[in-house]
C-alpha positions as CSV (number, residue, x, y, z in Angstrom):
1,M,32.5,21.6,3.8
2,N,28.5,21.0,2.4
3,I,27.3,22.0,-1.0
4,W,24.0,23.8,-1.1
5,F,21.7,23.5,-3.9
6,A,19.1,26.2,-4.3
7,S,15.9,23.7,-5.3
8,G,13.1,22.1,-3.7
9,N,13.2,19.5,-6.3
10,K,14.2,16.4,-5.0
11,N,14.4,14.7,-8.3
12,K,16.9,17.3,-9.3
13,K,18.8,17.0,-6.2
14,K,19.3,13.3,-6.9
15,E,20.1,13.7,-10.3
16,L,22.8,16.6,-9.8
17,S,24.1,14.7,-6.7
18,A,25.0,11.9,-9.1
19,I,26.4,14.4,-11.9
20,L,28.8,16.0,-9.2
21,R,29.5,12.6,-7.4
22,T,28.7,14.5,-4.0
23,E,26.0,14.8,-1.8
24,L,23.8,17.9,-1.9
25,K,22.0,19.6,0.8
26,I,18.8,21.4,-0.2
27,P,16.7,23.7,2.0
28,V,13.9,21.3,2.8
29,D,16.8,19.1,4.3
30,V,17.1,21.9,7.2
31,G,13.5,22.9,7.7
32,M,13.7,25.8,5.4
33,E,11.0,26.7,2.8
34,F,12.6,27.8,-0.4
35,D,10.3,29.4,-3.5
36,P,11.9,32.5,-4.5
37,E,10.0,34.3,-7.7
38,E,11.9,33.8,-10.6
39,T,12.0,37.3,-12.0
40,G,15.0,36.9,-14.6
41,S,14.5,37.2,-18.4
42,S,16.9,34.5,-19.1
43,F,18.0,30.8,-17.5
44,H,21.3,32.5,-16.0
45,E,19.5,35.3,-14.4
46,N,17.1,33.0,-12.6
47,A,19.9,30.7,-11.8
48,L,21.9,33.2,-10.0
49,L,18.6,34.7,-8.5
50,K,18.1,31.7,-6.6
51,A,21.7,31.1,-5.9
52,R,21.8,34.6,-4.4
53,E,18.7,34.3,-2.3
54,L,19.6,30.9,-0.7
55,Y,23.1,32.3,0.2
56,R,21.4,35.0,1.9
57,M,19.0,32.7,3.8
58,L,21.7,30.5,4.9
59,S,23.8,33.3,6.1
60,A,21.0,34.9,8.2
61,R,19.6,31.6,9.5
62,C,22.8,29.6,10.0
63,P,20.9,26.0,10.1
64,T,22.6,23.1,11.3
65,G,25.3,22.0,8.6
66,F,25.6,25.3,7.2
67,K,29.4,26.8,7.8
68,K,30.3,30.1,6.4
69,G,32.0,29.7,3.0
70,D,29.8,26.8,2.1
71,P,29.1,27.0,-1.7
72,V,25.7,27.2,-3.1
73,I,24.5,25.9,-6.6
74,A,21.6,26.7,-8.4
75,D,20.2,26.0,-11.8
76,D,17.4,27.1,-14.3
77,S,16.5,24.8,-16.9
78,G,13.6,24.2,-19.5
79,L,12.5,23.4,-22.9
80,C,13.2,25.5,-26.0
81,V,11.2,24.6,-29.0
82,D,12.2,26.1,-32.5
83,A,8.6,25.8,-34.0
84,L,7.4,27.9,-30.8
85,G,9.8,30.8,-30.9
86,G,11.7,29.1,-28.4
87,R,8.8,28.6,-26.0
88,P,8.2,27.4,-23.4
89,G,11.9,28.5,-22.4
90,I,12.1,30.1,-18.9
91,Y,8.7,29.3,-18.5
92,S,8.8,25.6,-18.9
93,A,7.4,24.8,-15.4
94,L,4.4,27.1,-16.0
95,Y,3.5,26.1,-19.5
96,A,-0.2,25.6,-20.2
97,G,-0.9,25.4,-23.7
98,S,-0.9,28.4,-26.2
99,A,-4.6,28.9,-25.3
100,V,-3.7,29.4,-21.7
101,A,-0.4,30.5,-21.7
102,F,1.9,30.5,-18.7
103,D,-0.2,29.7,-15.7
104,N,1.5,30.5,-12.3
105,E,-1.6,29.9,-10.1
106,K,-2.3,26.4,-11.6
107,K,0.8,24.2,-12.4
108,L,-0.1,21.5,-14.5
109,T,1.5,18.1,-14.4
110,G,4.0,16.7,-16.5
111,A,2.1,14.6,-18.3
112,Q,-0.4,17.5,-18.9
113,R,2.0,20.0,-19.9
114,N,3.8,17.4,-22.6
115,A,0.0,16.8,-24.2
116,L,-0.4,20.2,-24.6
117,L,2.8,21.0,-26.2
118,L,2.3,18.3,-28.8
119,E,-1.3,19.6,-29.4
120,E,0.3,23.0,-30.0
121,L,2.9,21.8,-32.3
122,G,0.3,20.0,-34.0
123,A,1.7,18.5,-37.3
124,N,4.3,21.0,-37.6
125,T,7.2,19.4,-39.5
126,V,9.8,21.7,-37.5
127,R,10.4,19.7,-34.5
128,S,13.7,20.3,-33.2
129,A,14.2,21.4,-29.7
130,R,16.8,21.7,-27.0
131,F,16.9,21.2,-23.1
132,V,18.8,24.5,-21.7
133,C,20.6,24.6,-18.2
134,A,22.0,27.3,-16.6
135,M,24.0,26.5,-13.4
136,V,25.6,28.8,-11.1
137,L,28.2,27.9,-8.5
138,L,28.3,31.0,-5.9
139,I,31.1,31.5,-3.8
140,S,30.0,34.9,-2.1
141,E,27.5,37.5,-3.3
142,D,29.8,38.9,-5.9
143,R,32.0,35.9,-6.6
144,F,30.4,33.3,-8.8
145,Y,30.7,31.1,-11.9
146,I,28.0,30.4,-14.5
147,A,28.1,27.4,-17.2
148,Q,25.2,27.2,-19.7
149,E,24.5,23.9,-21.9
150,T,21.9,22.4,-23.9
151,M,20.8,18.8,-24.9
152,E,19.7,19.0,-28.6
153,G,16.7,16.9,-29.9
154,I,13.4,16.5,-31.7
155,I,10.0,16.6,-30.4
156,V,8.2,13.3,-30.8
157,A,5.6,13.5,-33.8
158,S,2.5,12.4,-31.7
159,P,1.5,11.4,-28.1
160,Q,2.3,7.7,-28.8
161,F,5.6,8.4,-29.3
162,A,6.1,9.9,-26.0
163,K,7.7,7.1,-24.0
164,G,9.8,6.3,-21.0
165,S,9.3,6.1,-17.3
166,G,12.8,7.6,-16.1
167,G,13.6,11.7,-15.7
168,F,10.6,13.9,-15.2
169,G,9.1,17.0,-17.0
170,Y,9.7,17.0,-20.5
171,D,11.9,14.0,-20.8
172,P,9.2,11.7,-22.6
173,V,8.5,14.0,-25.7
174,L,12.2,14.8,-26.4
175,Y,13.7,12.2,-28.8
176,I,17.7,12.0,-28.9
177,P,18.6,10.8,-32.4
178,E,22.0,9.9,-31.3
179,S,20.9,7.7,-28.7
180,G,17.9,6.4,-30.7
181,C,15.5,7.0,-27.9
182,T,13.8,9.7,-25.8
183,V,15.1,11.3,-22.8
184,A,13.0,9.6,-20.6
185,E,14.0,6.0,-21.7
186,M,17.8,6.8,-20.9
187,P,19.5,5.0,-18.6
188,D,20.5,7.5,-15.9
189,E,24.5,6.9,-16.5
190,E,23.7,8.1,-20.1
191,K,21.5,10.7,-19.3
192,N,24.0,12.3,-16.7
193,R,26.7,12.2,-19.4
194,I,24.9,13.9,-22.2
195,S,22.2,15.9,-20.8
196,H,22.2,19.8,-20.6
197,R,22.2,19.5,-16.4
198,G,25.1,16.9,-17.1
199,K,27.4,18.8,-19.1
200,A,26.9,22.3,-17.2
201,G,27.5,20.0,-14.0
202,K,30.5,18.9,-15.1
203,I,32.1,22.3,-15.7
204,I,31.0,23.2,-12.3
205,A,32.2,19.8,-10.7
206,D,35.8,21.0,-12.3
207,I,35.6,24.3,-11.0
208,I,34.8,22.9,-7.7
209,R,37.6,20.6,-7.5
210,E,39.9,23.3,-8.9
211,L,38.9,25.8,-6.1
212,N,38.6,23.3,-3.4
213,G,41.5,24.3,-1.4
214,N,40.4,28.0,-1.7
215,L,36.7,27.4,-0.4
């Protein structure tokens, strides 16, 4: 049995493989393009949308390595900042600053998004924020499990405090008080243990183990 991950992001594949302690396959591994339009209004709606789309593609094309009954995992995640009313939220990958809103045509680099986020927050003293991850384990079109978890933290006060070379995305600007560092400064093992994706992934991993004999 192979477990398929509905993503084109190799960083996410590496991270989730470590969390689940099993190698995942993503569409690009079998020469499939995968970039569904995320039209959901919540993290879990988008995660389920992606899981169903990959499930349909795999069932229709039957690429090498795919067997009927192989489960599909999908996630949708983002940064929710309290002072911004929960933005960028489900549009985290498209965030382009308050003046530009969300730009689907020209995605910015992680460093550019982080700079714009800190610029929009300015000197606002409300810095609480969290990473959110909704993860779906899809067994069939109408049989699935959803886990949603958070990683609570504080947005750093200014660009000089955005630190760390690990991780990706907004990791350098979310400071975790309990760990005394930003997410990007964390060792992979610690991040995978306490992160939003790590906690959701553990729930999904437990479900996979429980269902293993019936998949």
